[in-house]
N, C-alpha and C positions, 0 to 999 in steps of 0.2 A: 215241555213248555211250548205254549202256542205263540208263534211269532205275531207281533203287532204290525200291521201294515198301515202306512200313511198314504192317503190319496192326495196328490197335488193337483190342484185345479189350475188350468191354464186359461188366461183370458185372451189369448191370441197374441201373435207376434205383431209388433208395430207395423211391419211391412205388409202384413195381411190386411191391416185396416186402411192401407193406402197412404200412410205417413211417409213423408220424404223430408230429409234435412234441408234447412234453409241454404240456398246457394251462397258461396263465399262472395262477399262484396267486391266489386271491381275496384282496384286501387285508384285513388284520385290521381289524375294526371298532374305532373309537376311542370313548372316553368323555369325555376331556378333552384340551386342547391338548398337554399333556405327553406324550401317547401318539403324537404326530406328530413329524415333523422340525422343526428350529428355524425353518424358513421357512413352516410350515404351521399351520393351525388345524383344530379338529375341528368339522365341520358335518354334522348328520344322520348321526352315527356314521361319517363318512368324513373322512379327512384331505385338505384342499384347500389350495392355496397362498394365503397371506394372513396378516394379523395383526389385532389387536383395537383398535388405537389410530389409526384412520384419520380421525378427526374430533376437534375440540376437546372435544366432549361425551364422547368415549371416551378422553380423555387418560389416560395411565398416570401415576399419582402417583409422584414420586420424592422422597427425603429429601436433606437437605444432605449432600454428599460421597458420596452413593450413586451407584454406577455401574450404569446400565441398558443393555440391549442392544436393538438393533433391526435391521431389514433392509428395504431399499427394493427389493422383489423384482419390481415391475412398473412399467412406464412411468407417470410421473405420480404415483407413490405418495408419500404424506406420512404421517409418524408424529408423534404429539403426546404430549407429556409435560407434567406440571403440578407445581408446587411452591407452598408456602404461606409467606408472610412476614408477620410480625405488626407490623412497623414499617418505615419507609423505610430503605433500605440500598443499598449497592453490591453487585453480584453479577457472577458470571462463569459462563458455560456453555460447555463445549467438547465436541467429538466427536473420536473416533479411528476411522479407517476401516480395514477389513481389506483392501480392494481398492485397488490403485494407480490403477485406472481411475475410481474413485468420487470425487466432490467434493461434500461436503455443504454445504448452506446452512442457517443457523440464523435463525429469525424468532421474535421475542419479542412476545407479546400481553399487554396489561394485563388486570386482573380484569374490566373491562367488555367485553372482547373486541376492543378497538381495537388497532391496530398500535402498537408501541413502538420496536423496533430490529431490525436485520438485520445479518448478517455472513457473508461467504464467505471462508474462510481466516482470516488474521490481518490487522488493519488495516495492518500494516507489511509484509505479504507472507506468502508461505507459510513455514511452520515445520515442521521435521522431526518434532517430537514429536506434533503435533496436526493434524487436518484443518481444523476451523473453531474459532475462539475468539471468543466474544461477550462484551463487557463492557458493563454498563449500570447506571444509577441507577434504583432502583425507588422512586418517590415516594409510593406508597400501599401500605397493607397489603392482603392478600387473596391469591387464588389466581392465579398467573401461569402462562401456557402457552407452551411452546416447541414450534415446528414444525421438524421435520427433513425436508429435501427434497434432491433431487439437482440440481446446477446445470444439467445438460443435460436434465433431466426423464427420463433413462433409468432403467431398473430391471433388476435381475438377482438371481437367487437368491444370487449371490456378493457382493452389495452389503450386507454386514453392517457394523455399527458399534457403538460404545459412546458413550453420552452421559452427562455428569456435570455436576451443578450444585454449585458450590463458593462459598465465601466470598471476598470481595475487600475488603481493608481499607485500601488505599492511597488516601486522599482528602486533601483540604485542610481543615485545622482552622480554625475561626473563633475569635477574630477574628485577622486577620492583616494584615500590611502589608509594604512594601518592606524595612523594617529587621527585621521579625520575620515571615518567611514562614510560611504555615500548613502547608507540606509541604516535606520535604527528600528528595531522591532521590540516592543515591550511585551514580553511573554507573561501573561497575567495568571496563568494556572494550567491545570492539566486536562482541561476539557475543550480546548480550542485549537483548531488547525490554523496555521499561519502560512501565507504564500507570499513569496518575494520574487519579482521578475528581475532578470539581469541581462545586459547586452554588453559584449566586449567589442566596442565600436572601432577600435584601432589596434594595429599590431602592438603586442606587448602590453595591452590594456589589462588591468586587473581590478576586480571589484571587492570591496570590503563591506561587510554588514555587521553592525553591532547588535548583540542580543542582551537585553536585560532579563534576568531569570528570576522566577518567583521563590526559589529555594536556595539555601546555601549549598546543599548537596543535591543537585538537580539532575535527574536522568533526562537526557536530551536526545532526540532523534531528528536527523536531517534526511530528507528523501527527495526523489524526483519521480516523474511518471515512469511506469514500466514500459510505456509504448514509445516507439521511435518517433522523434519529431524532426521536422524539416529545418534543421539548424546546421550551420557550418562548423559549430564549435565542437571541440573535443575537450570538455572541461575537466579540470582537477579541482575538487572541493576539499578544503582543509578547515579544520576546527581548532581554534586556539583558546586558551584560557586568558583571563585578564592580565596575567603576568607575561604573556607572550609565549607560553610553552605550547608546543604542538600536541594536540590530543588525538588527532586522527586525520586520515586522508583517504579519499576514494576517487578513482578515475572512471568509475562505471556506476555512479550513483543513479538509482532507479532500476535499470535493468539488472544491475549487479547487487541490488539490495540497498538497505539504508546504512547511513553512518550513525553509529550509536556511541554515546559515552555515558557510563553508568552513573557517575556523580560529578558534575561540573561544579567546582568550588569557586567562591568569590562573587557569586551573584550575577555573573555576566560571562559573555564569551564573544569571540569574533569569528566570522566566517570569511574565508578568503577564496575567491574564484579566479582562476586563470585558465588560459588555453594551453593544452599540452604542447602545441606547436608554436606558441607565442604569436599567433595570428589573430586578426580581428576584423570585423566589418559589421554593418547593420544586420547581417544575417547570422552573426555569432550570438545566439541567445539561448536562454533556458529559464526554467522555473525551479525555485527551491521551495520545498515544503518542510515545515518543522512543527514539532509539538514537544512540550515537556510532559513528563509523567510525575506521578505523585512522589513526594520527597522520599528518598531511600530506595535504592534499587532492590528488586525482588530477589536477586541472587545474594547469597551470604558473602560479605566481603572478607578477604583474607586479613587477619589481624597479626601485625608484627609484634614481637619477633616470632616468626615461624620459618626460620631459615636453616633448620636442621631437622633431622629425624627425631631428635630428642625433644624439640618443642613444636612438633607438628600440630596443626590445628585439626581437632576432631570434627568430622562431619557425621551427622546423624540422619540418615535417609528416612523420609516419611513416605507413606503410600500415596502414589499418584492415582486418583480415582479413574482416570481415563485409560491408563496403561496397565494398572494393577501391579506395577513394579514399585519397589521402594527406591526413591530418588532423593538426591541432595543436589543443590545448585550453588556454585561458588564462583567468585570472580576475584581477580587480583591484578597487581601491576608489578612489573620489574622496576622497583623503585630506584635502583642505582646499578652501577656497573657490577656484573657478576652476582646480582641478587638472585636468590632462589627461594621458592615458596614450597613448604611441605604441608601436606594434608594427610589425615589418618581416617580409616574407616574400619569398624569391627564387623567381621563376617562370621556367620554360623557355618557349621560343618556342611559341606556340599553346595554352598552357594556359588553363584556366578556373578561376574562383575563386568561392567563396561564404563568407559569414560569418553564422552563426546565433547570435544572442545571447539570453540569458535574464536576467531580473531580477525584476520584480514577481511573476511566478508562483511564485518561490521566496521571496517575502517581502522582497525588497530595496526600499529607498526611492528608488533612483536613477531619474531619467528619462534614460536613457542614449542619447546621440547617437553615431553611428558614421559616419566618413567615410573614403574611400579616396583615396590620393594616389599619383602616380607619383614617380620619383626627382627630377624637377625641381620638385616641390612643387605640381604642378597637381592641383586637385581633380577626380577622375574620377567619383565616385559618392557620393551621400548615402544613408545607410540609411533604411529605412522601418519604422515600428511595425507589427507584425502581432499580431492577437488580443489587443490591450490588454496586452501583456507589459511595456511601458515600456522595453525595450531594443531598439534598432534591429537589423534584419537587412539584409544585402546579398544579394539573390538572385544566382543564378549569373551571372557576367559573364565575357566573353571572346569570342574568344581574345585573349590578351595577347601583346605583344612580350616577348622575354626581358629580364629585368631585376629590380630590387628594387622592391617596392611597399610602401606604408605605410598603416597603420590608425591613426586618431585616435579615442580614446574619451573622452567627457566628459559631465558632467551638464548638461542643458539650462538649468537655473536657476543654474548656477555655484555650487552649495552643495556641502559636503563633510561627511565623517564616516564612521565605520566601517559604518554601516547603508546607505551608498550604494555597493553593490558590484554587480558584474556578472560574467558569465562568457560565453564564446563558443566555438564550434567553427569553426575555419577549415579549409576543404577545398579542395584543388586537384586537378585531373584533366586528362588529356590530351584528353578529349572532354567535350562538354556533359553536365552531370549529368542523370540521369533524374528 
């Protein structure tokens, strides 16, 4: 076969013809920052990347309800804004980000420059409307400073945001009591976050907040910020039902997690706040955040009578798509003195089992004991407490012979009441859990 040759004609290199690219235009000199792009400032008649509020001394003043803009355009960038209050008050500061990749962090400083509070997102989780929302009590008059930073310390010319300082009036009035609460919150549904500020102004002061709930069996969560705040209080937060029965208590709300109650009956509840040392002052403050969830808790509630192996409540694990294990979720209450709850599960030959329980970390008062039995009533395993949760766990056990197995749950001290509740996740798998 004769190869076919293609001849390529060349009309010459542009450089050979004397062509030269047009020179880059000289940047226009600037006089002030407004002559530059929004992410630049004017320095020595030239626009350079940066802004003017990179230190507390250069903080940009903002007025109440004023919306200011900023941009974290370089790694480690921080912007500062300041506002003035003439008396103690509750306040709120929030940011809205232009970039989905950006996550702002708000830090609030007192007039003397000391740390006061911090927030990343909202204390109850991310919200669609805002990036970060910070609530705080301002115990002194003066100039307060807000620092805006990026959670990962990253920066970009696209990391633009707005920041706004607004009023916040939902607090607890003095004087108040169980019969005459100082604050009332109408919880209207499961899609709204509610915030209530409190101040224990005197020794032995206590605050009461009345909650009206949207459901007869209403899952309710109380929480506080995970971050340390500049407060002298060491609060104890208690939840009561409308009949005055204690449903839960936490002395580390926020850093220690939320206080949860799966089904608050009666259409309402009371929150009680006191200092563990019975001290008080204008510096003894905090924020309480709450929300209701859809009626009916997602865990299967224990159904009485299930107080013996003979009438144990059968659990039927379903496949959890994220873990691949078959799991069942249950909760219950030590309804009275010496009450015990029994549950059953059917296992196939060679399967493994675990039971992970939760109680005190969610505010429950129970000291929950957990035992595993076979069909003949032989005790196979006693649960163990982990991380001071007060509800036993049973680590993965197996392999088991095919058959029905039983769990016994009870309070170690033999006491009962609605505040002595527990929940657990029961998992079964054909192989040992990772």
